[in-house]
Every structure is written in C-alpha cells, then in structure tokens.
Short mmCIF file of the C-alpha atoms (twelve columns), coordinates in Angstrom:
data_MODEL
# 
_entry.id   MODEL 
# 
loop_
_atom_site.group_PDB 
_atom_site.id 
_atom_site.type_symbol 
_atom_site.label_atom_id 
_atom_site.label_alt_id 
_atom_site.label_comp_id 
_atom_site.label_asym_id 
_atom_site.label_seq_id 
_atom_site.Cartn_x 
_atom_site.Cartn_y 
_atom_site.Cartn_z 
_atom_site.pdbx_PDB_model_num 
ATOM 1   C CA . MET A 1   117.139 76.880  87.272  1 
ATOM 2   C CA . ARG A 2   113.887 75.046  88.063  1 
ATOM 3   C CA . GLU A 3   110.448 77.267  88.595  1 
ATOM 4   C CA . PHE A 4   110.122 78.992  91.676  1 
ATOM 5   C CA . LYS A 5   106.988 79.119  93.848  1 
ATOM 6   C CA . LEU A 6   106.376 81.073  96.725  1 
ATOM 7   C CA . ASP A 7   106.087 78.074  98.893  1 
ATOM 8   C CA . ASP A 8   109.675 77.051  98.022  1 
ATOM 9   C CA . PHE A 9   111.308 79.093  100.614 1 
ATOM 10  C CA . PRO A 10  110.172 80.940  103.945 1 
ATOM 11  C CA . GLN A 11  109.091 84.431  102.975 1 
ATOM 12  C CA . GLN A 12  107.723 87.070  105.249 1 
ATOM 13  C CA . THR A 13  104.371 88.335  103.843 1 
ATOM 14  C CA . GLN A 14  105.345 92.022  104.253 1 
ATOM 15  C CA . SER A 15  108.487 91.384  101.838 1 
ATOM 16  C CA . ARG A 16  105.931 90.834  98.960  1 
ATOM 17  C CA . LEU A 17  104.784 93.540  96.590  1 
ATOM 18  C CA . PRO A 18  101.703 95.498  98.273  1 
ATOM 19  C CA . VAL A 19  98.786  95.159  96.220  1 
ATOM 20  C CA . THR A 20  98.379  97.863  93.609  1 
ATOM 21  C CA . ALA A 21  96.707  97.426  90.215  1 
ATOM 22  C CA . TYR A 22  98.974  98.253  87.543  1 
ATOM 23  C CA . PRO A 23  98.073  98.744  83.938  1 
ATOM 24  C CA . ASP A 24  100.385 96.619  82.376  1 
ATOM 25  C CA . TRP A 25  103.234 93.990  82.695  1 
ATOM 26  C CA . SER A 26  105.704 96.591  81.989  1 
ATOM 27  C CA . ARG A 27  104.847 98.593  85.236  1 
ATOM 28  C CA . PHE A 28  104.300 95.576  87.337  1 
ATOM 29  C CA . LEU A 29  107.842 93.986  86.703  1 
ATOM 30  C CA . LYS A 30  109.270 97.512  87.447  1 
ATOM 31  C CA . ALA A 31  107.512 97.699  90.811  1 
ATOM 32  C CA . LEU A 32  108.359 94.202  91.679  1 
ATOM 33  C CA . TRP A 33  112.074 94.830  91.025  1 
ATOM 34  C CA . LEU A 34  112.087 98.191  92.844  1 
ATOM 35  C CA . HIS A 35  110.362 96.712  95.708  1 
ATOM 36  C CA . GLY A 36  112.506 93.427  95.794  1 
ATOM 37  C CA . MET A 37  115.923 95.333  95.492  1 
ATOM 38  C CA . SER A 38  115.233 97.173  98.943  1 
ATOM 39  C CA . VAL A 39  117.426 95.638  101.653 1 
ATOM 40  C CA . ASN A 40  114.116 95.826  103.600 1 
ATOM 41  C CA . ASN A 41  112.313 93.495  101.336 1 
ATOM 42  C CA . ILE A 42  114.774 91.250  99.581  1 
ATOM 43  C CA . ASP A 43  114.702 87.612  100.900 1 
ATOM 44  C CA . PRO A 44  118.193 86.682  102.165 1 
ATOM 45  C CA . VAL A 45  117.759 83.121  101.411 1 
ATOM 46  C CA . LEU A 46  117.410 84.096  97.618  1 
ATOM 47  C CA . VAL A 47  120.294 86.122  97.819  1 
ATOM 48  C CA . ASP A 48  122.329 83.514  98.948  1 
ATOM 49  C CA . ILE A 49  121.313 81.448  96.308  1 
ATOM 50  C CA . HIS A 50  121.709 83.963  93.421  1 
ATOM 51  C CA . CYS A 51  124.930 85.048  94.804  1 
ATOM 52  C CA . ASP A 52  126.424 81.854  94.764  1 
ATOM 53  C CA . ARG A 53  125.441 81.363  91.128  1 
ATOM 54  C CA . ALA A 54  126.674 84.895  90.250  1 
ATOM 55  C CA . LEU A 55  130.078 83.818  91.588  1 
ATOM 56  C CA . MET A 56  130.493 80.827  89.237  1 
ATOM 57  C CA . ASN A 57  129.574 83.204  86.335  1 
ATOM 58  C CA . ILE A 58  131.718 85.915  87.508  1 
ATOM 59  C CA . LYS A 59  134.624 83.536  87.680  1 
ATOM 60  C CA . SER A 60  133.782 81.982  83.997  1 
ATOM 61  C CA . SER A 61  133.534 85.795  82.547  1 
ATOM 62  C CA . MET A 62  137.117 86.502  83.928  1 
ATOM 63  C CA . LEU A 63  138.807 83.272  82.978  1 
ATOM 64  C CA . ALA A 64  136.992 82.342  79.551  1 
ATOM 65  C CA . ARG A 65  138.178 84.314  76.524  1 
ATOM 66  C CA . ASN A 66  136.017 83.138  73.671  1 
ATOM 67  C CA . GLU A 67  132.780 81.389  73.299  1 
ATOM 68  C CA . VAL A 68  132.169 78.295  71.002  1 
ATOM 69  C CA . PRO A 69  131.638 79.914  67.649  1 
ATOM 70  C CA . ARG A 70  127.836 78.636  67.009  1 
ATOM 71  C CA . VAL A 71  124.916 80.865  65.776  1 
ATOM 72  C CA . ARG A 72  123.073 81.134  68.906  1 
ATOM 73  C CA . PRO A 73  119.836 83.487  69.666  1 
ATOM 74  C CA . SER A 74  122.309 85.804  71.126  1 
ATOM 75  C CA . ALA A 75  124.915 86.007  68.465  1 
ATOM 76  C CA . PHE A 76  125.178 86.354  64.784  1 
ATOM 77  C CA . LEU A 77  121.527 87.120  64.140  1 
ATOM 78  C CA . ALA A 78  121.376 91.046  64.343  1 
ATOM 79  C CA . CYS A 79  122.339 91.176  60.528  1 
ATOM 80  C CA . ALA A 80  121.825 88.566  57.841  1 
ATOM 81  C CA . ARG A 81  125.468 88.997  56.714  1 
ATOM 82  C CA . GLN A 82  126.697 88.180  60.148  1 
ATOM 83  C CA . THR A 83  124.817 84.766  59.940  1 
ATOM 84  C CA . TYR A 84  126.028 84.011  56.373  1 
ATOM 85  C CA . PHE A 85  129.786 84.976  57.231  1 
ATOM 86  C CA . GLN A 86  129.248 82.834  60.394  1 
ATOM 87  C CA . VAL A 87  127.813 79.838  58.687  1 
ATOM 88  C CA . CYS A 88  129.285 80.045  54.922  1 
ATOM 89  C CA . SER A 89  132.831 81.817  55.179  1 
ATOM 90  C CA . GLY A 90  134.352 79.450  57.339  1 
ATOM 91  C CA . GLU A 91  136.278 82.331  58.869  1 
ATOM 92  C CA . SER A 92  136.232 83.285  62.696  1 
ATOM 93  C CA . ALA A 93  134.744 86.384  64.012  1 
ATOM 94  C CA . GLU A 94  136.874 89.118  65.537  1 
ATOM 95  C CA . LYS A 95  137.736 88.375  68.933  1 
ATOM 96  C CA . MET A 96  136.276 90.320  71.891  1 
ATOM 97  C CA . PRO A 97  138.803 92.708  73.921  1 
ATOM 98  C CA . ASP A 98  140.962 90.922  76.488  1 
ATOM 99  C CA . ASN A 99  139.366 93.159  79.101  1 
ATOM 100 C CA . ILE A 100 135.639 92.634  78.257  1 
ATOM 101 C CA . GLY A 101 135.401 90.240  81.217  1 
ATOM 102 C CA . PRO A 102 134.715 92.603  83.961  1 
ATOM 103 C CA . THR A 103 131.709 94.166  81.934  1 
ATOM 104 C CA . PHE A 104 130.063 90.393  81.534  1 
ATOM 105 C CA . ALA A 105 130.997 89.868  85.186  1 
ATOM 106 C CA . VAL A 106 128.926 92.873  86.274  1 
ATOM 107 C CA . GLY A 107 126.167 91.599  83.975  1 
ATOM 108 C CA . HIS A 108 125.775 88.493  85.596  1 
ATOM 109 C CA . LEU A 109 125.955 89.613  89.214  1 
ATOM 110 C CA . LEU A 110 122.692 92.129  88.299  1 
ATOM 111 C CA . HIS A 111 121.037 89.600  86.490  1 
ATOM 112 C CA . GLU A 112 121.243 87.234  89.646  1 
ATOM 113 C CA . LEU A 113 120.344 90.096  91.864  1 
ATOM 114 C CA . SER A 114 117.266 90.907  89.703  1 
ATOM 115 C CA . TYR A 115 116.238 87.288  89.998  1 
ATOM 116 C CA . ALA A 116 116.396 87.656  93.919  1 
ATOM 117 C CA . ALA A 117 114.463 90.573  93.847  1 
ATOM 118 C CA . VAL A 118 111.625 89.767  91.695  1 
ATOM 119 C CA . LYS A 119 111.137 86.271  93.547  1 
ATOM 120 C CA . SER A 120 111.272 88.185  96.831  1 
ATOM 121 C CA . ALA A 121 108.511 90.608  95.801  1 
ATOM 122 C CA . LEU A 122 106.510 88.506  93.782  1 
ATOM 123 C CA . PRO A 123 102.859 88.259  95.349  1 
ATOM 124 C CA . GLU A 124 100.702 84.899  95.481  1 
ATOM 125 C CA . GLY A 125 99.152  84.011  92.468  1 
ATOM 126 C CA . PHE A 126 102.220 84.033  90.369  1 
ATOM 127 C CA . SER A 127 105.371 81.545  89.845  1 
ATOM 128 C CA . VAL A 128 108.438 82.349  88.079  1 
ATOM 129 C CA . ASP A 129 111.081 80.355  86.196  1 
ATOM 130 C CA . THR A 130 114.589 81.702  85.692  1 
ATOM 131 C CA . GLU A 131 117.291 80.798  83.457  1 
ATOM 132 C CA . LYS A 132 114.681 78.581  81.651  1 
ATOM 133 C CA . VAL A 133 116.196 75.840  79.272  1 
ATOM 134 C CA . VAL A 134 114.382 75.891  76.120  1 
ATOM 135 C CA . SER A 135 114.738 73.952  72.840  1 
ATOM 136 C CA . MET A 136 114.951 76.074  69.529  1 
ATOM 137 C CA . PRO A 137 111.863 76.734  67.075  1 
ATOM 138 C CA . ASP A 138 111.012 73.963  64.775  1 
ATOM 139 C CA . TRP A 139 112.355 75.756  61.802  1 
ATOM 140 C CA . TRP A 140 116.083 76.228  63.528  1 
ATOM 141 C CA . PRO A 141 118.537 73.936  61.993  1 
ATOM 142 C CA . GLU A 142 119.498 70.646  63.885  1 
ATOM 143 C CA . ASP A 143 123.163 71.321  63.120  1 
ATOM 144 C CA . TYR A 144 125.102 70.737  66.329  1 
ATOM 145 C CA . THR A 145 128.383 72.038  64.797  1 
ATOM 146 C CA . ARG A 146 127.158 75.296  63.499  1 
ATOM 147 C CA . PHE A 147 123.855 76.143  65.772  1 
ATOM 148 C CA . ASN A 148 123.152 75.890  69.401  1 
ATOM 149 C CA . GLN A 149 120.445 73.613  70.069  1 
ATOM 150 C CA . GLU A 150 119.225 75.106  73.148  1 
ATOM 151 C CA . GLY A 151 119.190 78.612  75.026  1 
ATOM 152 C CA . HIS A 152 118.102 80.150  78.341  1 
ATOM 153 C CA . VAL A 153 115.350 82.697  78.782  1 
ATOM 154 C CA . ASP A 154 116.106 84.971  81.661  1 
ATOM 155 C CA . MET A 155 112.685 84.822  83.290  1 
ATOM 156 C CA . TRP A 156 109.296 83.602  82.613  1 
ATOM 157 C CA . ILE A 157 106.619 84.899  84.844  1 
ATOM 158 C CA . THR A 158 103.089 82.709  84.874  1 
ATOM 159 C CA . VAL A 159 99.607  83.685  86.157  1 
ATOM 160 C CA . ASP A 160 98.764  80.226  88.592  1 
ATOM 161 C CA . ASP A 161 95.671  82.064  90.308  1 
ATOM 162 C CA . PRO A 162 93.819  84.520  87.773  1 
ATOM 163 C CA . PHE A 163 91.595  85.626  90.732  1 
ATOM 164 C CA . LYS A 164 94.800  86.683  93.070  1 
ATOM 165 C CA . ALA A 165 96.619  88.187  89.851  1 
ATOM 166 C CA . ALA A 166 93.688  90.319  89.098  1 
ATOM 167 C CA . LYS A 167 94.531  92.188  92.114  1 
ATOM 168 C CA . TYR A 168 97.834  93.489  90.069  1 
ATOM 169 C CA . LEU A 169 97.049  93.131  86.605  1 
ATOM 170 C CA . PRO A 170 93.903  93.766  84.328  1 
ATOM 171 C CA . ASP A 171 91.821  90.737  83.565  1 
ATOM 172 C CA . ASP A 172 92.832  91.015  79.851  1 
ATOM 173 C CA . ALA A 173 96.358  90.942  80.407  1 
ATOM 174 C CA . PRO A 174 98.483  88.070  79.139  1 
ATOM 175 C CA . LYS A 175 98.583  85.135  81.437  1 
ATOM 176 C CA . ALA A 176 102.472 84.685  81.122  1 
ATOM 177 C CA . MET A 177 105.344 86.908  80.218  1 
ATOM 178 C CA . LEU A 178 108.852 86.480  78.669  1 
ATOM 179 C CA . ILE A 179 111.479 88.996  80.311  1 
ATOM 180 C CA . ASP A 180 115.039 89.325  79.018  1 
ATOM 181 C CA . PHE A 181 117.165 91.500  81.204  1 
ATOM 182 C CA . LYS A 182 119.821 93.706  79.554  1 
ATOM 183 C CA . THR A 183 122.745 95.609  81.451  1 
ATOM 184 C CA . MET A 184 123.347 98.733  79.805  1 
ATOM 185 C CA . GLY A 185 125.499 101.942 80.115  1 
ATOM 186 C CA . GLY A 186 123.811 105.003 80.830  1 
ATOM 187 C CA . TYR A 187 123.907 106.322 77.354  1 
ATOM 188 C CA . SER A 188 122.339 102.849 76.156  1 
ATOM 189 C CA . TYR A 189 119.739 102.989 78.918  1 
ATOM 190 C CA . LYS A 190 118.482 106.127 77.807  1 
ATOM 191 C CA . LYS A 191 118.379 105.048 74.194  1 
ATOM 192 C CA . HIS A 192 116.637 101.870 75.328  1 
ATOM 193 C CA . GLY A 193 113.890 104.034 76.602  1 
ATOM 194 C CA . LYS A 194 113.265 105.854 73.336  1 
ATOM 195 C CA . THR A 195 113.968 103.108 70.918  1 
ATOM 196 C CA . LEU A 196 111.152 102.027 68.537  1 
ATOM 197 C CA . TRP A 197 111.565 98.210  68.540  1 
ATOM 198 C CA . GLY A 198 111.126 96.641  65.188  1 
ATOM 199 C CA . GLU A 199 112.033 100.244 63.405  1 
ATOM 200 C CA . ASP A 200 115.260 101.233 64.964  1 
ATOM 201 C CA . PRO A 201 118.632 99.460  64.555  1 
ATOM 202 C CA . ASP A 202 119.231 96.800  66.837  1 
ATOM 203 C CA . GLY A 203 122.790 95.840  66.181  1 
ATOM 204 C CA . PHE A 204 123.411 94.125  69.425  1 
ATOM 205 C CA . GLY A 205 120.575 91.581  68.494  1 
ATOM 206 C CA . TYR A 206 118.457 92.071  71.653  1 
ATOM 207 C CA . LEU A 207 115.128 91.702  69.777  1 
ATOM 208 C CA . ALA A 208 116.441 88.958  67.510  1 
ATOM 209 C CA . GLN A 209 117.104 87.013  70.806  1 
ATOM 210 C CA . LEU A 210 113.908 87.724  72.166  1 
ATOM 211 C CA . SER A 211 112.172 86.725  69.046  1 
ATOM 212 C CA . VAL A 212 113.508 83.304  68.830  1 
ATOM 213 C CA . TYR A 213 113.075 82.479  72.486  1 
ATOM 214 C CA . ALA A 214 109.521 83.668  72.117  1 
ATOM 215 C CA . ALA A 215 108.986 81.310  69.120  1 
ATOM 216 C CA . ALA A 216 110.774 78.502  71.035  1 
ATOM 217 C CA . LEU A 217 108.374 78.862  73.701  1 
ATOM 218 C CA . SER A 218 105.496 78.029  71.233  1 
ATOM 219 C CA . GLU A 219 103.528 80.316  68.916  1 
ATOM 220 C CA . SER A 220 100.915 81.057  71.541  1 
ATOM 221 C CA . ASN A 221 103.505 82.701  73.857  1 
ATOM 222 C CA . THR A 222 104.704 84.848  70.746  1 
ATOM 223 C CA . GLU A 223 101.346 86.102  70.646  1 
ATOM 224 C CA . MET A 224 101.673 87.386  74.087  1 
ATOM 225 C CA . GLY A 225 104.706 89.490  73.388  1 
ATOM 226 C CA . ALA A 226 107.710 89.963  75.572  1 
ATOM 227 C CA . ILE A 227 109.820 92.382  77.668  1 
ATOM 228 C CA . ILE A 228 113.413 93.824  77.281  1 
ATOM 229 C CA . ALA A 229 114.055 95.021  80.740  1 
ATOM 230 C CA . GLY A 230 117.182 97.363  80.887  1 
ATOM 231 C CA . ILE A 231 119.303 97.684  83.839  1 
ATOM 232 C CA . ASN A 232 121.620 100.840 84.165  1 
ATOM 233 C CA . ARG A 233 124.766 99.374  85.337  1 
ATOM 234 C CA . ASP A 234 126.471 103.003 85.591  1 
ATOM 235 C CA . SER A 235 123.894 104.090 88.042  1 
ATOM 236 C CA . LEU A 236 122.301 101.427 89.989  1 
ATOM 237 C CA . THR A 237 119.945 103.529 91.836  1 
ATOM 238 C CA . GLN A 238 118.049 104.087 88.607  1 
ATOM 239 C CA . PRO A 239 114.831 101.880 88.139  1 
ATOM 240 C CA . LEU A 240 114.434 99.016  86.091  1 
ATOM 241 C CA . LEU A 241 113.423 100.253 82.477  1 
ATOM 242 C CA . PRO A 242 110.932 97.487  81.000  1 
ATOM 243 C CA . ARG A 243 110.088 97.968  77.486  1 
ATOM 244 C CA . TYR A 244 107.126 95.587  76.107  1 
ATOM 245 C CA . ILE A 245 107.527 94.434  72.522  1 
ATOM 246 C CA . GLU A 246 104.435 93.895  70.656  1 
ATOM 247 C CA . PRO A 247 103.675 90.183  69.363  1 
ATOM 248 C CA . GLU A 248 103.646 91.533  65.711  1 
ATOM 249 C CA . VAL A 249 107.100 92.845  66.143  1 
ATOM 250 C CA . LEU A 250 108.364 89.384  67.513  1 
ATOM 251 C CA . THR A 251 106.830 87.537  64.613  1 
ATOM 252 C CA . ALA A 252 108.322 89.775  62.237  1 
ATOM 253 C CA . GLU A 253 111.859 89.816  63.538  1 
ATOM 254 C CA . ALA A 254 111.367 85.709  63.848  1 
ATOM 255 C CA . ASN A 255 110.625 85.534  60.307  1 
ATOM 256 C CA . ARG A 256 113.579 87.675  59.376  1 
ATOM 257 C CA . VAL A 257 115.959 85.624  61.441  1 
ATOM 258 C CA . ARG A 258 114.387 82.582  59.875  1 
ATOM 259 C CA . VAL A 259 115.303 83.762  56.321  1 
ATOM 260 C CA . ALA A 260 118.626 85.086  57.217  1 
ATOM 261 C CA . ILE A 261 119.414 81.474  58.539  1 
ATOM 262 C CA . GLU A 262 117.908 79.887  55.247  1 
ATOM 263 C CA . MET A 263 119.999 82.291  53.050  1 
ATOM 264 C CA . ALA A 264 123.299 81.288  55.077  1 
ATOM 265 C CA . LEU A 265 122.485 77.630  54.670  1 
ATOM 266 C CA . GLU A 266 121.914 78.084  51.066  1 
ATOM 267 C CA . LYS A 267 125.273 80.090  50.987  1 
ATOM 268 C CA . THR A 268 123.662 83.311  49.455  1 
ATOM 269 C CA . ASP A 269 125.440 86.368  50.411  1 
ATOM 270 C CA . PRO A 270 122.743 88.830  51.643  1 
ATOM 271 C CA . GLY A 271 125.000 91.885  51.165  1 
ATOM 272 C CA . GLU A 272 125.559 94.344  53.525  1 
ATOM 273 C CA . GLU A 273 121.954 93.894  54.800  1 
ATOM 274 C CA . PHE A 274 122.018 95.906  57.956  1 
ATOM 275 C CA . LEU A 275 123.481 98.992  56.271  1 
ATOM 276 C CA . ILE A 276 120.762 98.475  53.434  1 
ATOM 277 C CA . ARG A 277 118.118 98.515  56.117  1 
ATOM 278 C CA . HIS A 278 119.179 101.357 58.415  1 
ATOM 279 C CA . GLU A 279 121.685 103.396 56.380  1 
ATOM 280 C CA . LYS A 280 123.855 105.941 58.526  1 
ATOM 281 C CA . GLU A 281 121.928 104.919 61.638  1 
ATOM 282 C CA . ALA A 282 123.724 101.491 61.226  1 
ATOM 283 C CA . TYR A 283 127.364 103.184 61.325  1 
ATOM 284 C CA . PHE A 284 127.605 102.982 64.923  1 
ATOM 285 C CA . TYR A 285 127.249 99.164  65.001  1 
ATOM 286 C CA . CYS A 286 129.065 98.544  61.704  1 
ATOM 287 C CA . GLY A 287 132.050 100.578 62.328  1 
ATOM 288 C CA . ARG A 288 131.584 103.085 59.305  1 
ATOM 289 C CA . GLY A 289 131.951 106.588 59.082  1 
ATOM 290 C CA . GLY A 290 134.818 106.671 61.377  1 
ATOM 291 C CA . ARG A 291 132.769 104.535 64.100  1 
ATOM 292 C CA . PRO A 292 134.587 101.699 65.877  1 
ATOM 293 C CA . GLY A 293 131.817 99.508  65.536  1 
ATOM 294 C CA . TYR A 294 130.675 96.323  67.294  1 
ATOM 295 C CA . CYS A 295 129.856 93.876  64.509  1 
ATOM 296 C CA . PRO A 296 132.076 90.668  64.901  1 
ATOM 297 C CA . PHE A 297 132.651 90.603  61.009  1 
ATOM 298 C CA . ARG A 298 132.740 94.743  60.515  1 
ATOM 299 C CA . THR A 299 136.461 94.256  59.037  1 
ATOM 300 C CA . LYS A 300 135.461 91.499  56.542  1 
ATOM 301 C CA . CYS A 301 132.050 92.995  55.741  1 
ATOM 302 C CA . ALA A 302 133.982 96.537  54.855  1 
ATOM 303 C CA . ALA A 303 136.455 94.641  52.700  1 
ATOM 304 C CA . GLU A 304 133.878 92.999  50.669  1 
ATOM 305 C CA . PRO A 305 131.359 95.552  49.655  1 
ATOM 306 C CA . SER A 306 128.499 94.486  48.018  1 
ATOM 307 C CA . ARG A 307 125.623 96.846  48.847  1 
ATOM 308 C CA . GLU A 308 124.820 97.550  45.415  1 
ATOM 309 C CA . THR A 309 124.639 94.002  44.164  1 
ATOM 310 C CA . ALA A 310 122.530 93.245  47.173  1 
ATOM 311 C CA . LYS A 311 119.997 95.917  46.057  1 
ATOM 312 C CA . GLY A 312 119.682 94.230  42.861  1 
ATOM 313 C CA . GLY A 313 119.468 90.984  44.007  1 
ATOM 314 C CA . ALA A 314 121.754 88.603  46.433  1 
ATOM 315 C CA . HIS A 315 124.371 86.769  44.823  1 
ATOM 316 C CA . THR A 316 125.530 83.013  45.218  1 
ATOM 317 C CA . CYS A 317 129.225 82.382  46.902  1 
# 
C-alpha cells in the first residue's frame, strides 16, 4: 500500500489526535491507536478501504493451508537449526493445524483496523506507509528457490514537518519509526509487556523478523530502533501495547540471523541452538519437557540430538 498523507482523504480536524507532548514513540503510537479506534474518530473512508483489504486476507486465511516453504523474515529464523533444517535437510516443516485459519483471519482484520485507526488519528507533520514492500538486506541470499526476496513492513511512520511533530514528540526523538503489529492471546499479551527483548526466548521469531526488516530499510533506520506493538485479541478493549526495541538489540539479532543463514548455506548443523541459548525456558517453544511446542521442526530436532556436540563445536552434515 502506498504512503498515506493527510491530504489523501477528507478528514475532520477533530478526528486527529489532540495536541499532547509524549515522552517517546511508544506512548505516541499507543495514543494514536486508542484515539483512532474510537467510533467517534475513525475515518469511515479508511474503514471501507481497510475492511476491503481485510476481507481478501480473511478469505485467503481460510482457504490456503500452507505457504511456500522458503526462509523469510517471519519464518525459520527464530532458531539457527530451523534455518539449517529448512535450507539444508530437504525435509518439509511440520504443517500447521488445519483449524489455524481463523487465528490468521482475526489477525488480518485487527491489522487492517489498526492501520485505519492510526491513519485517522495521525496529526499534521507526519506521514505513514502501511504494508510497505521492502527488499532484503545486502547479506540476504539471492536464492529465489529457498529464500524470499522481499517482505512487507506493517507500518512506517515518518516526520515530514519537524516543527509540527515537536508538538507530540521530543526534539531528539527519531524522525521515523518502524512498527510491527502482533495479535496475541491474553497470556502472550501480558508476557509481551514483561519481555526483555534480546535476552528472553523469542520462539516465534518476532525480533528476528523485525531485525531483518530494520536492516532492509537501511543501517540508519536500524539505529533508530523499532516497535513491536501487541494487540490483545482476547480482550479488544485493552490498549495497544507497544514495546520499543533498542537499536543495539536489533543489530545483535540481525547479526545472529546472518550467521545462522551462513551456517545453513555451508550445510553446518548448529545443533539445538535455541535450547543451548535458553535451556529450560525454551521448552515451551521447542516441545520439550512435556510441552507441545511450536517449532515446525520440533519432532525432527528431538530425534537428532546434538546439543553436546554443538557445545564442543558445530559439525558438518
């Protein structure tokens, strides 16, 4: 979707976020989302546009069972062994449950409504781009059969007029912000609010995805940081929960992903890398200790234990 500016659609001034000084982008975004989600403030034209887009994605969620099995920012990067298995083993990942469609459908709807809400509330001095198409970073493999060659950034807000933007954000705030919306169940929503990004397990690969997109948008944007914005799909009256990710955390994660991809291309098995990093905290994602697990290679990984070997140095297949 192309960049949105306030002149694109008729918009009543009172629907925009009232002038208030916010200490950072996270609280500014939270206020935009809350204000725009109100039936009194959301732009009907934008609701029509984004509901139409949501309908297409909802149909796709219910009718499509499996995506093309390629490594992409949103898949096969949370653990280096996931990347290795997907690239090197030649075996397919475990299929998602057949009834996962409604979960994805709800996610698409909430994403599109969030886009409409933020656009409706966005004050003068800013512009926003949603579902922004980006090419992969320079270090991403140019292998069309095993790696996606482009991705989509949920939201990219930029400052067009620093004088007007200063009414809402500090002068030293970044002049652009990368935002990734994530719909979550109630438990995950609460956990998201406490997660130490860059330290705690990220079994769903949220940080990996965001780090690749940040790198794709250029090194200067990576230095600005980014936001993972949680939406509680179990309680939709709950506010948006934006978590700012520091630039150094994004850079470190992008470097980890880059090494994981290099090892996979070299056909070097990194061992049970996620378990090595997080030990018992990884059981929930890896399917160990009686947990069902979420990793698409959890059965194959458990059947090929190599943790001790990996501690002493990775081995080549």
